[in-house]
N, C-alpha and C positions, 0 to 999 in steps of 0.2 A: 658239111660246116666244116671247120675247124676251130682254132682257139682266136685265130686272126680273123677268124671273121666275125666272132662271134664278139670281139674288143672292138671290130670295126663297128657294128649294130648299137652295143653300147654308149660309143661315141657321137653317134647320131642323137641322141637326145638332148635335147635343148639344154642350154644354164650354166653356172658358174662351178665348176668341179673336177677334182681330177679323179683318176682311177690308178690306184696301187696295186700289182699284183706281186707274190713270189712265189719262187721255186717253177723255171724252167728248167727241166730237163734238160741235158745238153743233146741227149739225144733225139728229142722231139723239139726244139729251139734252131728256127728252120730262119731261111733271110727272109722269108715272108713274112714271119713275125718280127724279127728286127724293124725291118720295112715298116711297120704299123705302127711300131714304137716310135719312130722319128716321124710318121707324118702326124698323126693325132694326137692335136693340142690338149686335150684331156688325160692322156695316159701321160704320169710319169714318167720322164725318162730316166728309167734305172734298167738293169737287167740283174738276175738275180740266178747264177747260173754255174750251181753246185758242180764241182770236179771229182771230189774224193780225195784226190793224192794227184802228184808227179810222174807216177809210174804206171804204161803200160802194162808191164806184168800183172801189176796190183789191181788195177781195172777190169782186166778180163779174167782174173780170180774171183773177184769181187761180182761179177755177170754184168758190168757195166757195157754198153752199147758201142761206145766211143774211144776214139785215141787220141793222145794228148796231140798229137798233129792236129786230129780233126774238131778239136776241143781248141785250139789256137787258129785255126783258121775263120770259126763263128767269131773269137772273139777279134781277130781283125776286121772281118768285116762288120761287127757293132761297133767296133772305135769310127769306125768311117761312115756308119749312122748317127751314134747317138756318143759323140766324143768321149762323154764320161760316165759315171755313177756306175761304176762294177760292181758288184758283191758277190759274195763267194762263202761256201760252205765249204770246211773242211772237216775231215773225220783225224783226228790222230790216233796212232794205235791200231791200223789195220793190222789185223792177222798178218802175221808174216813179215811185216812191212818191215825193212832192212835201214842202214843208215843209207845207204846208197839209193834207196827211194825214196827215203826222206829229204835228202841234199838234192831230186829232183822235184819234189814239193816245194823247195825253197827257192829253187830257180825258176820256177814255174810263177811262184807269187811276185818276186821279181822282176820276171818279163812282162806280167799282166799288169802289175800297179793295181790291186782292188782300193779298193776306195774303203771296203768293209770286208773280213774275214768275219764267221760261225766258227768256230772252232769249236769241238769235245772230243772227249777220246771216244773211239770207240765203244758203244755198247756191244754185249753179245746178245742178241733176240733170236729165240727158239724159233726152228720154222726157216734160217735165210741161210743161207749157202756159207756166210762167213761166219757162223756158230758151232758149224761142223771144221773148222781151218785149226789147223794147230797154230799156235799165239805164246810163240817163246820168249820173249820179251817183257823182261821185267816193267811194271805200271812205273815204277821210277824212271828208265827211260822214256818210256810214250810221255810222262810228267814234263821231261827235260827236254823232248824234242818239240812240246806243243809251247813251252816257257819260249824256245829258241824261236821256231814262227812266230809269237805274237811280239817279241822283240822287233825282229824284221818287218812286220806289216805297222807295226807302231810307227817306224822311219817312215814307211810308203805314206801312212797316210796324215803325217803330221806336216808332210812334203805337199801332197794333194789340197790341204786343208790351209796352208800359206798362200795355194796358187791361187784360192778364193777368195783373199783378204781385198776388201773395199768394191766388192758385187755385189750386187741384190740381186737377190733370189727369191722364190715364193718354197716357203716350208708347212709341211702339215706338222702341225703340234700335235705332240703325243700328250704331254703333261710339263707337269713343274721338271724344272733341273736340277743336279747334285748342289748346285752352290742359290744362295738366296738371291730372287727377284731374276732367277733365269728359266726358262724354259729350256727342253727337249725336242726335239724333232727330228723329221725327215726332210730332206730336200732333193730335188732331183724333179722339182714341177718347173713347167714352162716360167720362165724370169717374166716378172710385169713388164 
């Protein structure tokens, strides 16, 4: 049994509910998983597919088991089956990241057009391959790259949000919003 099979079993339970899961690693996300998300009414129609960066060289050095080409093929398939709601996680300031590597990340973000990015400066974790790598990039440069990435993402997200104006969607409310009288939530559920 794989994860898609488990999701299908969970969706067989009767009732009015939505299942939302996070973080499918690109090497583990399959066409079968994407087909399951598309087919099951109880599954939120989103895919959180962390790619880390837009550089094949950095992905290899970070011990990832996929390339940008393979990632984009998976994204293309997901777009056909589940047209929107892609989420992404990026680590900024990976050890040894060059400006050229960063430009590859910016291009990937523009090409895919994520609804949301989760970004943070890469933390050194003892025992990982990255912790042993030299890291000559100053923190100020890493911070600048993150700021530039988020500026591009903000433009993409605002365009995607504008496309939602006038639509009615089901939302999973998670709490109060930042402004009085508003709520904060996630959408990606089936429309009513």
